[in-house]
Structure formats: C-alpha cells, structure tokens
C-alpha positions as CSV (number, residue, x, y, z in Angstrom):
1,M,0.0,0.0,0.0
2,G,2.8,2.4,0.8
3,A,4.5,1.8,-2.5
4,V,1.2,2.6,-4.3
5,L,0.7,5.8,-2.3
6,L,4.3,6.9,-3.1
7,H,3.7,6.2,-6.8
8,D,0.5,8.2,-6.8
9,R,2.2,11.1,-5.0
10,K,5.1,11.2,-7.6
11,T,2.6,11.1,-10.4
12,R,0.7,14.1,-9.0
13,E,4.0,15.9,-8.6
14,V,4.8,15.4,-12.3
15,W,1.3,16.7,-13.3
16,D,1.9,19.7,-11.0
17,R,5.2,20.5,-12.7
18,L,3.6,20.1,-16.2
19,A,0.9,22.5,-15.1
20,L,3.5,25.2,-14.9
21,V,4.3,24.8,-18.6
22,T,2.2,27.0,-20.9
23,D,1.6,27.1,-24.6
24,P,3.8,30.0,-25.5
25,E,1.2,31.7,-27.7
26,L,-1.9,31.0,-25.5
27,D,-0.4,31.5,-22.0
28,E,-2.5,28.5,-20.8
29,P,-1.1,25.4,-19.1
30,V,-0.5,22.5,-21.4
31,T,-2.4,20.3,-18.9
32,E,-5.5,22.5,-19.1
33,L,-5.4,22.6,-22.9
34,G,-5.5,18.8,-23.0
35,F,-2.1,18.5,-24.7
36,V,-0.7,16.0,-22.2
37,E,-2.0,12.6,-23.0
38,L,-0.1,10.3,-20.6
39,V,2.1,10.4,-17.6
40,N,3.7,7.3,-16.2
41,V,6.2,6.9,-13.4
42,D,8.3,3.7,-13.1
43,D,9.9,2.2,-10.0
44,N,13.3,3.6,-10.9
45,G,12.3,7.3,-11.0
46,G,11.9,7.3,-14.7
47,V,9.0,9.4,-16.1
48,D,7.3,8.9,-19.5
49,I,5.2,11.8,-20.9
50,V,3.2,11.6,-24.0
51,F,1.7,14.7,-25.5
52,R,0.0,15.8,-28.7
53,L,-1.0,19.0,-30.4
54,P,-4.1,20.2,-32.2
55,T,-2.8,19.5,-35.7
56,Y,-0.1,17.6,-37.5
57,W,1.3,20.9,-38.8
58,C,1.5,23.0,-35.6
59,S,4.5,25.3,-35.5
60,A,7.7,23.3,-35.0
61,N,9.0,26.3,-32.9
62,F,6.2,26.1,-30.5
63,A,6.2,22.3,-30.3
64,F,9.9,22.2,-29.5
65,L,9.4,25.0,-26.9
66,M,6.7,23.1,-25.1
67,A,8.6,19.8,-25.3
68,D,11.8,21.4,-23.9
69,D,9.9,23.2,-21.1
70,M,8.1,20.0,-20.1
71,Q,11.4,18.1,-20.0
72,R,13.0,20.8,-17.9
73,A,10.1,21.1,-15.5
74,V,9.8,17.4,-14.8
75,S,13.6,16.8,-14.6
76,S,13.8,19.5,-11.8
77,L,12.1,17.0,-9.4
78,S,14.8,15.7,-7.1
79,W,13.6,12.0,-7.4
80,V,13.4,11.9,-11.2
81,S,16.2,9.9,-12.7
82,E,15.2,10.3,-16.3
83,S,12.3,12.0,-18.1
84,R,11.3,10.6,-21.5
85,L,9.2,12.9,-23.6
86,Q,7.2,11.8,-26.6
87,L,5.4,14.1,-28.9
88,R,3.2,12.1,-31.2
89,D,1.2,12.7,-34.4
90,H,3.3,15.7,-35.5
91,M,5.3,16.3,-38.7
92,V,8.6,16.7,-36.9
93,A,7.9,14.6,-33.8
94,E,10.9,12.3,-34.4
95,E,13.3,15.2,-34.6
96,I,11.8,17.0,-31.6
97,N,11.8,13.8,-29.4
98,R,15.4,13.0,-30.3
99,G,16.5,16.6,-29.9
100,V,15.0,17.1,-26.5
101,S,16.2,13.7,-25.3
102,E,19.8,14.5,-26.4
103,G,19.6,18.1,-25.0
104,K,20.0,19.7,-28.3
105,S,19.1,23.3,-29.2
106,F,16.2,23.9,-31.5
107,G,18.7,24.9,-34.2
108,D,20.6,21.7,-34.0
109,A,17.6,19.5,-33.6
110,L,15.6,21.0,-36.5
111,R,18.0,22.8,-38.8
112,D,15.4,23.1,-41.6
113,F,13.0,25.0,-39.3
114,A,15.5,27.3,-37.5
115,S,15.6,30.2,-39.8
116,G,14.2,33.6,-38.9
117,G,15.4,34.2,-35.4
118,S,16.2,32.2,-32.3
119,L,13.8,30.5,-29.9
120,D,14.9,33.0,-27.3
121,E,13.3,35.7,-29.4
122,V,10.1,33.6,-29.8
123,R,10.0,33.2,-26.0
124,E,10.4,36.9,-25.4
125,K,7.7,37.8,-27.9
126,F,5.1,35.6,-26.1
127,R,6.3,36.4,-22.6
128,R,5.3,40.0,-23.4
129,K,1.9,38.8,-24.6
130,A,1.4,36.8,-21.4
131,F,2.4,39.7,-19.3
132,E,-0.1,42.0,-21.0
133,R,-2.9,39.5,-20.9
134,R,-2.4,38.9,-17.1
135,Q,-2.0,42.7,-16.5
136,E,-5.4,43.5,-18.2
137,V,-7.1,40.9,-16.0
138,M,-5.7,42.5,-12.9
139,I,-6.5,46.1,-13.9
140,L,-10.1,45.3,-14.8
141,A,-10.5,43.3,-11.6
142,L,-9.3,46.2,-9.5
143,R,-11.7,48.5,-11.2
144,E,-14.5,46.1,-10.5
145,A,-13.4,45.9,-6.9
146,G,-13.9,49.7,-6.6
147,H,-10.3,51.0,-7.1
148,D,-10.2,54.2,-9.2
149,D,-7.7,54.6,-12.1
150,Q,-5.4,56.9,-10.1
151,A,-5.1,54.4,-7.3
152,I,-4.5,51.6,-9.8
153,C,-1.8,53.5,-11.6
154,Q,0.0,54.3,-8.4
155,M,-0.4,50.9,-6.7
156,N,2.8,49.3,-5.4
157,L,3.6,45.7,-4.9
158,G,3.0,45.7,-1.1
159,T,-0.6,47.0,-1.6
160,Y,-1.2,44.6,-4.5
161,D,-0.2,41.7,-2.4
162,E,-2.9,42.6,0.2
163,V,-5.8,42.9,-2.3
164,A,-8.2,40.0,-2.2
165,F,-10.2,39.2,-5.3
166,G,-13.6,37.6,-5.5
167,S,-13.5,36.3,-9.0
168,E,-11.8,33.0,-9.8
169,Q,-10.0,34.4,-12.8
170,A,-8.6,37.3,-11.0
171,A,-7.5,35.2,-8.0
172,R,-5.8,32.8,-10.5
173,Q,-4.0,35.5,-12.4
174,K,-2.9,37.6,-9.4
175,P,0.2,35.4,-8.6
176,R,0.8,34.7,-12.3
177,Y,1.1,38.5,-13.0
178,R,3.3,39.0,-9.9
179,E,5.5,36.2,-11.1
180,L,6.2,37.9,-14.4
181,L,6.7,41.3,-12.7
182,V,9.5,39.7,-10.6
183,E,10.9,37.6,-13.4
184,Q,11.3,40.7,-15.6
185,R,12.6,42.8,-12.7
186,L,9.8,45.2,-13.1
187,A,8.7,45.1,-9.5
188,R,10.5,43.3,-6.7
189,R,10.3,45.4,-3.6
190,P,7.0,46.4,-1.7
191,G,7.3,50.0,-2.8
192,D,7.8,49.2,-6.5
193,Q,5.0,50.3,-8.9
194,V,2.9,47.3,-10.1
195,F,1.3,48.6,-13.3
196,V,4.0,49.5,-15.7
197,S,4.6,48.7,-19.4
198,Y,6.6,45.7,-20.4
199,E,9.5,48.1,-20.8
200,G,9.1,49.3,-17.2
201,H,7.5,52.7,-18.0
202,P,4.9,53.8,-15.5
203,I,1.3,53.9,-16.8
204,K,-0.2,57.3,-16.3
205,R,-3.9,57.8,-15.5
206,R,-4.6,59.8,-18.7
207,E,-3.0,57.0,-20.7
208,L,-4.8,54.1,-19.1
209,A,-7.9,54.0,-21.4
210,S,-5.9,53.8,-24.6
211,Y,-3.4,51.4,-23.0
212,L,-6.3,49.1,-22.0
213,Q,-7.6,49.1,-25.6
214,R,-4.4,47.7,-26.8
215,L,-4.4,45.0,-24.1
216,R,-7.9,44.1,-25.0
217,A,-6.8,43.4,-28.6
218,V,-4.1,41.1,-27.2
219,R,-6.6,39.3,-25.0
220,I,-9.2,38.8,-27.8
221,N,-6.5,37.4,-30.1
222,M,-5.3,34.9,-27.5
223,E,-8.8,33.9,-26.4
224,F,-9.8,33.2,-30.0
225,N,-6.7,31.2,-30.7
226,S,-7.2,29.2,-27.5
227,S,-10.8,28.3,-28.3
228,L,-9.8,27.3,-31.8
229,C,-6.9,25.2,-30.6
230,R,-9.2,23.4,-28.1
231,G,-11.7,22.8,-30.8
232,L,-9.1,21.4,-33.3
233,L,-7.7,19.1,-30.6
234,A,-11.1,17.8,-29.7
235,A,-12.0,17.3,-33.3
236,R,-8.7,15.5,-34.1
237,Y,-8.9,13.1,-31.1
238,R,-12.7,12.8,-30.8
239,E,-14.1,9.5,-29.6
240,P,-15.6,7.3,-32.4
241,D,-19.2,8.3,-33.1
242,G,-20.1,5.2,-35.0
243,D,-19.7,6.8,-38.4
244,A,-16.5,5.3,-39.7
245,G,-16.6,7.2,-42.9
246,Q,-16.1,10.6,-41.2
247,T,-12.4,10.4,-40.4
248,A,-11.3,13.7,-41.9
249,V,-11.7,17.2,-40.4
250,D,-12.0,19.9,-43.0
251,V,-10.9,23.1,-41.3
252,A,-9.1,26.2,-42.5
253,P,-5.7,27.1,-41.1
254,C,-6.1,28.0,-37.5
255,G,-3.3,30.4,-36.8
256,G,-3.7,29.5,-33.1
257,C,-0.7,27.2,-32.7
258,G,1.7,29.0,-34.9
259,S,2.1,29.7,-38.6
260,G,0.9,27.1,-41.1
261,C,-1.2,25.2,-38.6
262,A,-4.1,23.4,-40.1
263,V,-6.1,20.2,-39.9
264,R,-6.2,18.1,-43.0
265,P,-7.7,14.7,-43.8
266,S,-5.8,11.9,-42.1
267,G,-5.2,8.6,-43.9
268,P,-4.0,5.4,-42.4
269,A,-0.5,6.8,-42.1
270,E,0.5,10.4,-42.1
271,K,3.7,10.9,-44.0
272,H,6.5,12.8,-42.4
273,S,7.2,16.1,-44.2
274,T,10.4,18.3,-43.9
275,A,9.0,21.1,-46.0
276,V,7.7,24.3,-44.4
277,A,4.5,25.7,-45.9
C-alpha cells in the first residue's frame, strides 16, 4: 500500500510540474489545454510523458518549446532519474523527441526549421503577450473591486499583495502576474509600482484608457486562438461516433498554434514532411 501511495504522489508531482508549462502563444497550461495525454512513473524514478497538439502541422518552434519546457520542469524534481518525452502525431515529432532527449538546441535538432530568429526571441515575444494579458485581467478586476484609475496606476507591490479578489479568474491571475513582474525585474520590492509597461515605464492615468484598448486586442486574439486550438484538438482526437466514414476534419488554417497550422484529412499513415509551408 505504501508503494502505491508513493507512486501516486510522484505522479501528482509530475502533473503539478507540467501544469507550470504553458503554450507560448496562448499563455495557458498544457495540462488544461489537453495537450498532455499520458504520464507514467516507473519504479526507478523514470517518467514517461506523451503529448499531442491540435494539428499535425502545428508550428515546429512552439512544439519544441513546449517539449523542452516540459522536459526541464519534470527533470527538476529531485527524485526523477530520467524523463522521457514523446510528442506524437506531428510532422517533426521524431526530430523533436530525439533533440529534447539529447539536450540539443532547436537549431541543432531542426535545422530546416530554425531560420528567422532564435527561440529566445520567440520566448520573449510571447512572454510579453502573457504579461499584457495577465495585466489586463488585474486592472479590470481592481476597477470592479472599486479602485479608481489613479489608485491603480499608483499601486505598489505591497498594496497589490494585500488585495483579495472575489472572481476566480482574478485570483488565479494575481500570482501569475506577480511572477512575471518579478521575473522581468519590473517590481520586486514592496514599494515598486505594479502597473507598468513591459519596458518598465509607469502607466499614467490619462494613458490608461488607450493602454487598455491595446491590451484588449491582445486578449481577444489569445482567447480566439485558445478556443480554436481546443476545438481542433477535440476534433482531431474525438471519440468514435459510429460513423467510420467521417475520419477527416476539414478546417481552415487556425493560426492559433503558430504559422501554417491546419487540420487536413488523415489517412492510415500520415507521411513525415520536412518542408515548411
């Protein structure tokens, strides 16, 4: 019984670490998006993780980022002796799985897909989007809680930490926004201003309305992509409905998981492709 409980605890720890990994474009945990299909912990501290993405053509950049982040997150557990990640049903799954296993960079693992900037630049682009999406949630939640715009613009980290939010979304995003503030060195001490631009510039009251309009556009784009990705994933891996003839999903390119992402009819064996559309 003790061994079973230990195994269950370790499995939960793996899932908890995976929940910290987000889709870089959507800023949502890969676990909540349904990307993680299987977690298995063996008796020697080895962990097998199987994950899949909404389409066969999802961006190789994003797929590698998520695979690498999951590998790092799980390997950080002290008891893990080896983490074995497997991306399935993707055009470059073999290269990504091998590259992550061998600790290669994206450029070395997928040379044909590495043009047009580094993965660090991709990470930075979507870290900014995540920051702005979380920030909008907090500003709107503070308004709803009765804080005026002047108080919001002048709020420091100490005051922010003391605010209690009633809505589930605001309560969830509060520590996530704080995490990025600290990570980007935008606010670390109690007296540091909380609502600043990603470059660290204070947001003035007279600028707040136009600033929020831009954040709203970021949120709408991310929410649309998130809904689309969830729908594509559900359509791709839906349970059999008794109609064996309906095996293809005819959907236009989604744009939600990266450039060139689309669902196409699947045959008995999807051929690997090294070309970028």
